[in-house]
DRENLUM-392762 format. One line per 4 residues: number of its first residue (from 1); their letters; for each residue x, y, z of N, C-alpha, C. Coordinates in pm, whole numbers, plus 50000, padded with zeros to 5 digits. Layout:
BEGIN
NUM) A) X:Y:Z:X:Y:Z:X:Y:Z; ...
REM end
This chain:
BEGIN
1) MVCL) 84136:81813:09487:84139:81713:09381:84135:81575:09444; 84059:81483:09387:84053:81345:09431:84116:81260:09324; 84207:81172:09363:84281:81093:09266:84275:80946:09304; 84234:80860:09213:84233:80717:09235:84352:80658:09163
5) DSKF) 84452:80613:09239:84574:80561:09180:84557:80412:09158; 84562:80370:09032:84544:80229:09001:84677:80159:08978; 84789:80226:09005:84920:80164:08981:84953:80071:09096; 84891:79953:09094:84905:79859:09204:84899:79720:09146
9) RGRR) 84999:79636:09175:85007:79507:09109:84940:79396:09186; 84887:79425:09301:84819:79323:09378:84679:79300:09328; 84620:79187:09366:84487:79155:09317:84379:79237:09382; 84404:79288:09499:84302:79366:09569:84346:79511:09576
13) AVAA) 84324:79588:09468:84362:79730:09467:84275:79807:09565; 84333:79908:09628:84262:79978:09735:84187:80099:09682; 84113:80080:09574:84042:80192:09512:83940:80254:09604; 83879:80172:09692:83772:80225:09776:83820:80333:09871
17) LALA) 83949:80329:09906:83998:80428:10000:83992:80568:09942; 84026:80580:09814:84021:80712:09753:83878:80763:09747; 83783:80672:09732:83644:80714:09723:83587:80757:09856; 83655:80721:09966:83603:80761:10097:83595:80912:10110
21) AMCA) 83683:80980:10035:83682:81126:10039:83555:81183:09979; 83481:81099:09905:83361:81149:09839:83234:81109:09912; 83248:81053:10032:83131:81000:10100:83035:81108:10147; 83081:81226:10169:82994:81334:10214:83001:81449:10116
25) PVLA) 82889:81518:10090:82893:81634:10002:82988:81739:10056; 83045:81814:09966:83138:81919:10006:83060:82034:10065; 83092:82070:10191:83021:82177:10258:83085:82312:10230; 83217:82313:10223:83287:82439:10198:83428:82409:10155
29) VAQK) 83486:82492:10073:83625:82478:10033:83695:82610:10060; 83793:82607:10149:83864:82729:10183:83955:82770:10068; 83957:82894:10039:84044:82947:09935:84168:83006:09999; 84284:82969:09945:84411:83019:09998:84423:83168:09974
33) AEKG) 84438:83242:10082:84452:83387:10070:84597:83426:10062; 84623:83537:09996:84759:83587:09994:84798:83631:10134; 84927:83618:10164:84977:83644:10298:84938:83784:10346; 84868:83786:10461:84838:83913:10526:84722:83989:10468
37) TEPG) 84650:83933:10370:84544:84012:10305:84407:83984:10363; 84394:83881:10443:84260:83845:10492:84267:83821:10642; 84197:83898:10722:84201:83880:10868:84159:83737:10903; 84238:83673:10986:84205:83537:11026:84237:83433:10921
41) GYYA) 84297:83473:10810:84332:83378:10705:84443:83285:10750; 84474:83191:10666:84571:83088:10702:84707:83147:10737; 84750:83248:10661:84883:83305:10682:84883:83424:10778; 84767:83470:10818:84760:83586:10908:84783:83543:11052
45) AQPA) 84802:83642:11139:84819:83612:11281:84694:83543:11335; 84714:83438:11415:84601:83361:11465:84552:83419:11598; 84420:83413:11621:84365:83468:11747:84409:83385:11866; 84410:83448:11983:84449:83378:12105:84351:83268:12140
49) VENI) 84224:83291:12109:84121:83190:12135:84051:83158:12003; 84048:83032:11967:83987:82993:11841:83835:82992:11854; 83769:83048:11754:83624:83047:11750:83579:82922:11675; 83541:82820:11748:83506:82692:11688:83360:82691:11647
53) DLNM) 83336:82659:11523:83200:82651:11471:83145:82510:11497; 83085:82491:11613:83035:82359:11650:82923:82311:11560; 82845:82405:11508:82737:82367:11416:82794:82305:11289; 82903:82363:11238:82964:82308:11118:83022:82169:11146
57) YARI) 83088:82153:11262:83137:82021:11299:83023:81919:11301; 82911:81960:11358:82796:81870:11367:82744:81834:11229; 82742:81933:11139:82694:81905:11004:82787:81808:10930; 82918:81827:10948:83014:81738:10883:82999:81596:10937
61) RAEG) 82987:81582:11069:82970:81449:11128:82841:81384:11080; 82734:81463:11070:82606:81408:11026:82616:81358:10883; 82684:81434:10797:82700:81390:10657:82777:81259:10650; 82889:81252:10727:82972:81132:10722:82906:81010:10785
65) MQHG) 82838:81030:10898:82782:80918:10973:82644:80875:10925; 82567:80969:10870:82428:80938:10836:82403:80932:10684; 82483:81003:10607:82456:81008:10464:82572:80958:10379; 82676:80900:10441:82792:80853:10368:82757:80740:10272
69) KVMQ) 82833:80727:10166:82809:80626:10063:82925:80526:10054; 83013:80523:10154:83133:80440:10141:83098:80292:10124; 82994:80243:10191:82961:80101:10179:82906:80069:10040; 82828:80163:09985:82778:80142:09849:82893:80145:09748
73) FAYA) 82987:80238:09768:83102:80246:09678:83188:80120:09689; 83210:80074:09813:83291:79954:09833:83225:79833:09769; 83093:79823:09785:83021:79711:09723:83037:79714:09571; 83020:79831:09511:83027:79841:09365:83164:79797:09313
77) LMDG) 83271:79834:09385:83405:79799:09340:83441:79654:09373; 83414:79612:09496:83463:79483:09542:83373:79367:09502; 83242:79387:09510:83149:79280:09473:83102:79294:09328; 83061:79416:09293:83005:79435:09159:83106:79416:09047
81) IGPR) 83227:79473:09065:83331:79460:08962:83426:79347:08997; 83467:79338:09122:83553:79227:09163:83700:79262:09162; 83787:79159:09163:83932:79182:09167:83976:79273:09053; 84070:79364:09085:84109:79466:08987:84260:79467:08970
85) LTGS) 84313:79360:08913:84456:79351:08887:84497:79458:08787; 84615:79519:08808:84662:79623:08718:84670:79570:08575; 84617:79647:08481:84618:79608:08341:84505:79516:08300; 84419:79479:08395:84313:79382:08366:84187:79451:08316
89) PNLA) 84097:79377:08248:83969:79433:08208:83888:79485:08325; 83897:79419:08442:83822:79466:08558:83872:79601:08607; 84001:79628:08595:84050:79758:08637:84001:79866:08541; 83991:79833:08412:83935:79929:08316:83790:79961:08353
93) KANA) 83715:79859:08395:83577:79882:08440:83576:79973:08563; 83669:79949:08657:83673:80028:08779:83710:80173:08749; 83803:80194:08657:83839:80331:08618:83717:80404:08562; 83645:80338:08473:83527:80401:08413:83419:80425:08518
97) WTRD) 83404:80329:08611:83301:80344:08715:83334:80463:08804; 83459:80476:08848:83493:80587:08936:83478:80721:08864; 83517:80725:08737:83501:80850:08661:83354:80891:08656; 83267:80797:08622:83125:80830:08609:83062:80860:08745
101) TMTG) 83106:80788:08850:83052:80811:08983:83095:80947:09036; 83219:80984:09015:83265:81116:09058:83183:81227:08992; 83155:81209:08863:83072:81307:08793:82932:81310:08853; 82877:81193:08882:82741:81184:08931:82721:81245:09068
105) IGLS) 82824:81250:09151:82807:81306:09285:82849:81453:09292; 82879:81511:09177:82900:81655:09176:83042:81703:09155; 83138:81613:09136:83273:81658:09107:83282:81699:08961; 83382:81778:08928:83394:81827:08791:83521:81773:08725
109) NAHL) 83520:81777:08593:83636:81738:08512:83686:81599:08547; 83596:81505:08570:83637:81367:08598:83689:81303:08470; 83808:81246:08478:83869:81190:08359:83978:81090:08399; 84028:81016:08300:84136:80921:08322:84268:80982:08277
113) EDWG) 84371:80962:08357:84504:81009:08321:84597:80889:08308; 84660:80877:08192:84749:80766:08161:84882:80784:08235; 84919:80688:08321:85048:80699:08389:85157:80618:08319; 85124:80557:08206:85227:80490:08127:85201:80342:08108
117) EFGM) 85289:80280:08032:85276:80138:08003:85306:80055:08127; 85223:79954:08150:85242:79865:08264:85299:79731:08220; 85226:79660:08137:85268:79526:08097:85151:79452:08035; 85146:79321:08056:85044:79239:07992:84910:79251:08065
121) GWQQ) 84804:79260:07986:84669:79252:08042:84632:79106:08059; 84566:79074:08170:84542:78933:08204:84420:78920:08291; 84350:78808:08277:84241:78777:08371:84226:78626:08385; 84183:78586:08503:84155:78446:08530:84011:78416:08490
125) LNTW) 83990:78308:08416:83856:78267:08376:83806:78152:08462; 83893:78054:08488:83852:77938:08567:83977:77864:08613; 83978:77821:08737:84089:77741:08789:84035:77640:08889; 84076:77515:08871:84038:77415:08969:84140:77301:08970
129) AQMT) 84140:77227:09079:84228:77110:09089:84158:77004:09173; 84195:76879:09148:84137:76769:09224:84240:76659:09240; 84254:76610:09362:84334:76489:09382:84247:76371:09341; 84295:76296:09244:84216:76184:09192:84253:76051:09257
133) SPDP) 84374:76041:09309:84415:75922:09383:84532:75959:09474; 84543:75894:09589:84465:75777:09632:84329:75812:09695; 84304:75941:09718:84181:75982:09787:84119:76098:09711; 84010:76077:09637:83950:76187:09561:83910:76303:09652
137) EPLW) 83957:76422:09617:83925:76540:09699:83946:76667:09616; 83851:76763:09624:83874:76893:09561:83986:76966:09633; 84065:77041:09556:84176:77118:09611:84152:77265:09579; 84176:77350:09675:84148:77493:09658:84273:77565:09609
141) MQAL) 84261:77631:09494:84373:77710:09444:84323:77815:09345; 84409:77910:09315:84380:78016:09219:84499:78026:09123; 84473:78067:09001:84583:78090:08908:84671:78203:08960; 84801:78185:08948:84892:78296:08977:84873:78403:08871
145) PWSP) 84877:78530:08908:84862:78637:08808:84960:78619:08692; 84908:78634:08573:84982:78624:08446:85027:78482:08414; 84958:78383:08472:84984:78245:08435:84920:78215:08299; 84986:78136:08214:84918:78087:08092:84818:77978:08129
149) STNG) 84739:77937:08033:84640:77831:08053:84704:77693:08034; 84646:77594:08099:84678:77456:08065:84605:77421:07935; 84646:77315:07873:84579:77268:07752:84459:77183:07794; 84354:77255:07840:84240:77184:07897:84280:77127:08032
153) TVDG) 84217:77016:08071:84252:76951:08197:84374:76862:08177; 84474:76882:08262:84594:76797:08258:84601:76722:08389; 84654:76602:08384:84667:76526:08508:84799:76452:08509; 84854:76439:08629:84982:76372:08643:85015:76353:08789
157) DIFY) 85125:76284:08813:85173:76264:08949:85238:76393:08999; 85230:76415:09130:85294:76532:09186:85443:76505:09211; 85520:76614:09213:85662:76608:09247:85689:76726:09341; 85733:76696:09461:85755:76800:09561:85898:76852:09552
161) LPLT) 85912:76983:09522:86042:77047:09509:86045:77167:09604; 86096:77151:09726:86086:77259:09826:86151:77390:09784; 86260:77385:09708:86329:77504:09658:86367:77599:09771; 86452:77552:09858:86507:77636:09964:86641:77693:09918
165) ADTN) 86700:77778:10001:86822:77849:09962:86936:77754:09925; 86939:77634:09986:87049:77541:09959:87011:77430:09862; 86902:77449:09787:86857:77347:09692:86957:77331:09579; 86992:77206:09549:87076:77173:09434:86985:77122:09323
169) LDKF) 86964:77205:09222:86870:77170:09116:86918:77051:09033; 87047:77027:09029:87099:76920:08943:87041:76784:08980; 87012:76762:09108:86964:76629:09149:86821:76602:09103; 86751:76708:09052:86614:76689:09005:86605:76673:08853
173) KGKL) 86715:76692:08784:86713:76684:08638:86675:76544:08592; 86591:76540:08488:86547:76413:08433:86433:76347:08508; 86378:76413:08609:86274:76353:08691:86140:76425:08682; 86130:76531:08602:86014:76619:08611:85917:76609:08494
177) KGKI) 85952:76543:08387:85865:76539:08269:85727:76483:08303; 85622:76558:08263:85485:76514:08284:85437:76525:08428; 85514:76590:08514:85477:76603:08654:85401:76734:08680; 85327:76734:08789:85271:76858:08845:85355:76889:08968
181) VLLG) 85433:76996:08959:85535:77023:09059:85480:77111:09171; 85499:77065:09295:85473:77149:09412:85603:77225:09439; 85604:77354:09406:85726:77433:09412:85725:77524:09534; 85807:77491:09631:85812:77571:09754:85797:77484:09875
185) AMRT) 85865:77522:09982:85864:77440:10104:85732:77451:10178; 85695:77343:10244:85582:77348:10337:85614:77448:10448; 85511:77498:10513:85532:77581:10632:85429:77542:10736; 85464:77564:10861:85374:77529:10970:85255:77625:10975
189) TPDL) 85146:77575:11024:85026:77658:11042:84981:77644:11187; 85045:77717:11277:85011:77706:11420:84868:77750:11447; 84813:77699:11555:84677:77738:11593:84673:77888:11622; 84564:77950:11579:84545:78092:11606:84482:78109:11744
193) TEPL) 84564:78153:11838:84516:78169:11975:84485:78313:12010; 84519:78405:11921:84492:78546:11943:84409:78599:11827; 84332:78707:11848:84256:78766:11738:84349:78811:11625; 84301:78801:11501:84381:78844:11387:84399:78996:11386
197) FHRY) 84308:79066:11452:84316:79212:11458:84349:79255:11599; 84442:79349:11612:84481:79401:11743:84478:79553:11738; 84402:79613:11828:84399:79760:11836:84509:79806:11932; 84591:79902:11885:84700:79951:11968:84646:80013:12097
201) TDDE) 84713:79985:12207:84678:80047:12335:84736:80189:12339; 84692:80266:12438:84746:80401:12455:84897:80397:12477; 84945:80301:12555:85088:80290:12581:85165:80256:12453; 85110:80168:12371:85177:80132:12245:85183:80251:12150
205) LKAM) 85075:80327:12144:85074:80446:12059:85176:80548:12107; 85185:80564:12240:85281:80660:12296:85423:80617:12264; 85450:80487:12273:85585:80437:12246:85627:80463:12102; 85530:80464:12011:85562:80490:11870:85610:80633:11847
209) TEFK) 85572:80723:11936:85609:80863:11918:85744:80896:11981; 85799:80802:12054:85924:80827:12125:86040:80765:12049; 86134:80850:12008:86251:80802:11935:86374:80821:12022; 86446:80715:12048:86566:80721:12129:86688:80706:12039
213) ASDS) 86796:80771:12080:86919:80765:12000:86966:80621:11982; 86940:80537:12081:86983:80398:12072:86905:80320:11968; 86791:80377:11922:86709:80308:11823:86753:80339:11680; 86858:80416:11665:86895:80464:11532:86994:80373:11461
217) GPRL) 87005:80248:11504:87095:80154:11439:87039:80107:11307; 87103:80007:11244:87055:79959:11114:86915:79899:11124; 86833:79929:11026:86697:79876:11024:86701:79728:10992; 86632:79648:11074:86634:79504:11056:86502:79455:10999
221) INGQ) 86510:79357:10911:86393:79291:10853:86409:79142:10881; 86322:79088:10964:86332:78948:11005:86471:78916:11060; 86526:79010:11137:86655:78989:11199:86774:79014:11108; 86751:79060:10986:86858:79086:10891:86867:79235:10860
225) TFEQ) 86986:79280:10824:86997:79417:10774:86929:79423:10638; 86898:79544:10594:86832:79561:10465:86918:79503:10352; 87049:79521:10362:87139:79470:10258:87137:79317:10254; 87139:79254:10373:87133:79108:10378:87000:79056:10322
229) YMAE) 86893:79125:10361:86760:79085:10315:86749:79091:10163; 86797:79201:10103:86789:79216:09958:86880:79116:09887; 86996:79087:09944:87086:78989:09883:87022:78851:09879; 86950:78815:09986:86883:78685:09988:86768:78681:09888
233) RMKA) 86696:78793:09876:86587:78797:09778:86639:78780:09636; 86749:78846:09604:86806:78834:09470:86857:78692:09444; 86914:78629:09547:86960:78491:09533:86842:78397:09509; 86733:78419:09584:86613:78336:09566:86552:78356:09428
237) AELR) 86552:78480:09379:86497:78508:09245:86578:78436:09138; 86710:78433:09153:86795:78363:09056:86770:78213:09060; 86750:78159:09182:86721:78016:09195:86587:77983:09128; 86484:78066:09148:86354:78043:09082:86368:78048:08931
241) KNAL) 86447:78144:08883:86468:78157:08739:86530:78030:08680; 86631:77976:08746:86695:77854:08698:86602:77734:08709; 86522:77729:08816:86427:77619:08832:86321:77623:08722; 86271:77742:08691:86171:77755:08584:86227:77711:08450
245) KMMA) 86351:77747:08423:86416:77708:08297:86426:77556:08288; 86467:77493:08396:86479:77347:08398:86343:77281:08379; 86239:77331:08448:86107:77270:08437:86047:77287:08299; 86072:77402:08236:86022:77423:08099:86091:77328:08002
249) EEGV) 86221:77307:08018:86296:77217:07930:86252:77072:07947; 86210:77035:08067:86173:76895:08093:86026:76867:08068; 85944:76970:08045:85804:76946:08012:85714:76925:08132; 85728:77012:08234:85637:77007:08349:85497:77050:08306
253) LAII) 85395:76981:08353:85257:77013:08314:85206:77140:08380; 85235:77158:08508:85187:77274:08583:85270:77288:08710; 85269:77409:08764:85340:77437:08890:85237:77486:08992; 85245:77432:09113:85160:77477:09222:85250:77526:09334
257) TPSR) 85225:77649:09382:85303:77705:09492:85214:77716:09616; 85275:77721:09736:85195:77735:09858:85155:77880:09882; 85036:77901:09933:84995:78036:09970:85090:78088:10076; 85130:78214:10062:85228:78269:10155:85165:78294:10292
261) DGGK) 85250:78338:10383:85211:78347:10524:85099:78447:10548; 85112:78568:10496:85013:78671:10522:85035:78744:10652; 85144:78711:10723:85181:78786:10842:85134:78728:10973; 85050:78623:10972:84997:78568:11096:85044:78427:11125
265) GGGT) 85110:78365:11029:85165:78232:11053:85069:78119:11029; 84942:78141:11042:84844:78035:11028:84794:78020:10887; 84692:77939:10871:84636:77918:10739:84509:77998:10720; 84404:77964:10793:84272:78028:10790:84200:78011:10657
269) GVIF) 84253:77931:10565:84185:77909:10438:84201:78019:10337; 84276:78124:10369:84295:78236:10276:84402:78200:10175; 84376:78232:10047:84475:78211:09942:84532:78346:09902; 84660:78367:09926:84726:78489:09882:84781:78465:09742
273) DDNG) 84709:78514:09642:84750:78490:09503:84800:78618:09437; 84862:78707:09517:84909:78833:09463:85054:78821:09417; 85117:78937:09390:85251:78930:09335:85355:78886:09436; 85317:78865:09562:85409:78806:09658:85439:78661:09626
277) NMLS) 85360:78599:09540:85380:78460:09502:85434:78445:09360; 85463:78555:09292:85503:78546:09153:85634:78468:09137; 85642:78387:09031:85761:78306:09007:85868:78383:08933; 85829:78486:08861:85922:78569:08786:85910:78712:08834
281) RDGY) 86023:78777:08858:86021:78913:08909:85945:79007:08815; 85957:78985:08686:85888:79066:08586:85783:78983:08513; 85712:78901:08588:85615:78811:08527:85500:78879:08458; 85479:79008:08484:85371:79083:08420:85415:79147:08289
285) KVEG) 85541:79129:08253:85593:79182:08127:85621:79068:08030; 85616:79098:07900:85638:78995:07799:85773:78928:07819; 85877:79008:07847:86011:78952:07858:86030:78866:07983; 85941:78880:08082:85953:78800:08203:85844:78695:08217
289) KVTI) 85768:78673:08113:85651:78586:08118:85688:78442:08154; 85610:78385:08246:85625:78244:08283:85548:78160:08181; 85614:78059:08124:85552:77982:08016:85482:77856:08065; 85497:77822:08192:85433:77704:08249:85310:77747:08327
293) PCAV) 85194:77684:08306:85076:77719:08386:85106:77703:08535; 85065:77801:08615:85099:77798:08757:84984:77852:08841; 84975:77800:08962:84867:77839:09053:84921:77840:09195; 84846:77904:09285:84882:77907:09426:84770:77837:09504
297) MMIE) 84810:77748:09595:84714:77663:09664:84705:77699:09812; 84587:77684:09866:84565:77700:10009:84666:77615:10086; 84729:77673:10187:84842:77607:10252:84804:77472:10313; 84682:77458:10366:84642:77332:10427:84642:77218:10325
301) HYNR) 84591:77245:10204:84589:77142:10100:84729:77117:10046; 84806:77224:10030:84943:77210:09980:85025:77122:10075; 85016:77152:10204:85092:77074:10302:85053:76927:10300; 84924:76899:10282:84881:76758:10280:84945:76685:10163
305) LARM) 84941:76746:10044:85000:76681:09927:85150:76658:09948; 85219:76759:10000:85364:76747:10020:85397:76640:10124; 85317:76632:10230:85342:76529:10332:85323:76389:10273; 85218:76373:10192:85195:76243:10130:85311:76205:10039
309) YEHH) 85363:76304:09965:85477:76277:09878:85598:76233:09961; 85623:76302:10073:85737:76266:10156:85722:76128:10219; 85598:76080:10230:85574:75945:10282:85563:75842:10169; 85610:75882:10051:85620:75792:09935:85484:75741:09888
313) VAVH) 85382:75825:09902:85250:75793:09849:85239:75849:09708; 85196:75767:09614:85179:75813:09476:85051:75895:09468; 85066:76026:09451:84952:76117:09447:84931:76165:09305; 84809:76145:09254:84774:76187:09118:84676:76304:09126
317) VAVN) 84701:76408:09050:84623:76531:09057:84580:76574:08917; 84456:76621:08906:84406:76682:08782:84397:76832:08801; 84441:76908:08702:84448:77054:08712:84392:77117:08585; 84313:77222:08603:84267:77300:08488:84284:77448:08521
321) IETR) 84364:77516:08443:84386:77660:08460:84348:77728:08329; 84247:77812:08335:84201:77883:08215:84213:78033:08237; 84298:78096:08158:84322:78240:08170:84316:78305:08032; 84319:78438:08032:84314:78511:07905:84405:78633:07913
325) FTGD) 84488:78650:07810:84572:78769:07799:84502:78868:07705; 84500:78995:07743:84426:79095:07665:84517:79194:07594; 84647:79176:07604:84740:79267:07537:84876:79261:07602; 84980:79288:07525:85116:79280:07576:85166:79412:07635
329) HEHG) 85101:79523:07600:85152:79654:07640:85039:79741:07694; 84966:79688:07791:84856:79763:07848:84907:79882:07931; 84829:79989:07930:84864:80107:08008:84782:80110:08137; 84830:80185:08233:84756:80206:08357:84704:80349:08363
333) FNTV) 84597:80368:08439:84532:80499:08444:84496:80535:08587; 84507:80663:08618:84449:80720:08739:84315:80782:08704; 84220:80769:08795:84093:80839:08779:84100:80967:08862; 84084:81080:08796:84104:81210:08861:83979:81296:08844
337) AEIP) 83943:81372:08948:83833:81468:08939:83864:81585:09031; 83794:81692:09012:83814:81814:09090:83692:81843:09176; 83717:81885:09300:83609:81930:09388:83594:82080:09366; 83484:82123:09308:83471:82266:09278:83459:82348:09406
341) GTDP) 83524:82465:09407:83514:82555:09521:83385:82634:09519; 83360:82705:09630:83236:82783:09639:83259:82933:09628; 83386:82975:09630:83417:83118:09621:83416:83159:09474; 83327:83246:09433:83319:83284:09291:83447:83353:09244
345) G) 83530:83403:09335:83653:83467:09297:83763:83367:09270
REM end
């Protein structure tokens, strides 16, 4: 059975991985034999020397290397359909495409299976920003998933609110009306001196297989125990919740957050606009919906705006965020199909 699991809240669902199993035609499907009933079967005694069918290995390799369709499948999902956020119209397209494609390549009983209610259906239609003064410049950003739209183009002065663990929100009260808030601290973007991709060496792979008793202590995340890490996350979530409440009461025009690290520390121009940047823990549900239009900006542009603010430069920005909600109680689906066996029994 091949199953495409669409229960993924990130913008780049990994649907293509499930389709890799379909890149080569099925050459044979072994049927599970009852214990001891078939000589050489899975449960029977194994021969001292295995009889390897090199011709079959060669045929399998030829199918995968010469006739595989993984690049065509990846193109259809990633370029043809595009981002497939859970609950979005594009994910519905991807579900239908995988169902029909599975049928077309010879799988049977291809269908969608409902895994339950997810939350709000949403899609981004258009997002842009521009610094209008003191130096006109386009700014790169994307709408945060499940952000509402601005009322057309809105423009205002920026207000930098780093929102660190020790932030006292009271000192910002009465200062935010009509502002476009940069919410989140700047971060450094060191030069990339090493390749972004690293292939493990033989020694590194060997070390992963060796478990020592001394390694069995508490698991650390960024130098913290799991309990400490989760406590800080919950504290940060509560701080964001209170900040959002204050900004909504004061009439903030829009919120811009910095693109997160991505694991390499640098910028590289990549915008991470997935749920790692969400302002509300349940922002994809009606009860957790963020009411202020919000976007995530490329870290290089975000840092420039924040630095100018810290140097007391009056920065004026125009923002347009256009999104569409398609339902409050959208369901998610798996695309499932069966690989038919060749044994008539």
